[in-house]
C-alpha positions in Angstrom: -42.9 233.6 223.4 -42.2 236.4 221.0 -44.3 239.5 221.3 -44.9 242.3 218.9 -44.2 245.8 220.0 -46.2 248.9 219.0 -45.9 252.1 220.9 -47.8 251.6 224.2 -48.2 247.8 223.9 -46.6 244.4 223.7 -48.9 241.7 222.3 -49.1 238.3 220.8 -51.6 237.2 218.1 -52.0 233.7 216.7 -54.1 233.2 213.6 -55.3 236.9 213.9 -56.6 236.2 217.4 -55.3 238.2 220.3 -53.6 235.8 222.8 -52.1 238.4 225.2 -51.3 242.0 225.6 -50.0 244.6 228.0 -50.7 248.3 227.5 -48.8 251.1 229.0 -48.2 254.8 228.7 -44.9 256.6 228.9 -44.9 260.1 230.4 -41.8 262.0 231.8 -39.7 258.8 231.9 -42.4 256.8 233.7 -44.0 253.7 232.2 -47.5 253.2 233.6 -48.7 249.7 233.1 -52.4 250.1 232.6 -53.8 246.7 231.4 -52.7 243.1 231.1 -54.8 240.5 229.3 -54.3 236.9 228.5 -56.9 235.0 226.5 -58.6 232.3 228.7 -57.3 229.5 226.4 -53.7 230.6 227.2 -53.9 231.2 230.9 -51.7 229.3 233.3 -48.7 229.3 230.9 -46.8 232.3 232.4 -47.6 234.5 229.5 -48.6 237.5 231.7 -45.3 237.2 233.5 -43.5 237.2 230.2 -45.3 240.4 229.2 -44.2 242.0 232.5 -40.6 241.0 231.8 -40.9 242.7 228.3 -42.0 245.9 230.0 -39.2 245.7 232.5 -36.7 245.2 229.7 -38.2 248.1 227.8 -38.0 250.3 230.9 -34.4 249.2 231.6 -33.3 249.8 227.9 -34.8 253.3 228.0 -33.8 254.2 231.6 -37.5 254.6 232.6 -39.2 254.0 235.9 -42.3 251.8 236.2 -45.6 252.6 237.8 -47.7 249.4 238.1 -51.4 250.4 237.8 -53.4 247.3 236.6 -54.0 244.6 239.2 -51.7 242.0 237.6 -48.8 244.4 237.4 -49.2 245.4 241.0 -49.2 241.7 242.1 -46.2 241.0 239.9 -44.1 243.7 241.5 -45.3 242.9 245.0 -44.0 239.3 244.6 -40.5 240.3 243.8 -38.0 242.8 244.9 -35.7 242.2 241.9 -37.0 245.3 240.1 -37.5 247.7 243.0 -34.9 250.0 241.5 -37.3 250.5 238.6 -40.4 251.3 240.6 -41.8 254.8 240.8 
């Protein structure tokens, strides 16, 4: 799935309806993932995971660390050690 990037968010809209988004802040080289949302009609398709991977790629590309704050981000990073080098 392709996501749109705007500073502090990756999101997907279909027919002007928000399908999914992740919001974050960047401060002193740390990406704090604050909120992850997937519309009920689109849940169970791995979209939230895709959003996390977009943030991971963004952090890697910019040499940032990641601080998971929202509950989904915390669970995502607890279930893999693949990105431990990025965690703050």
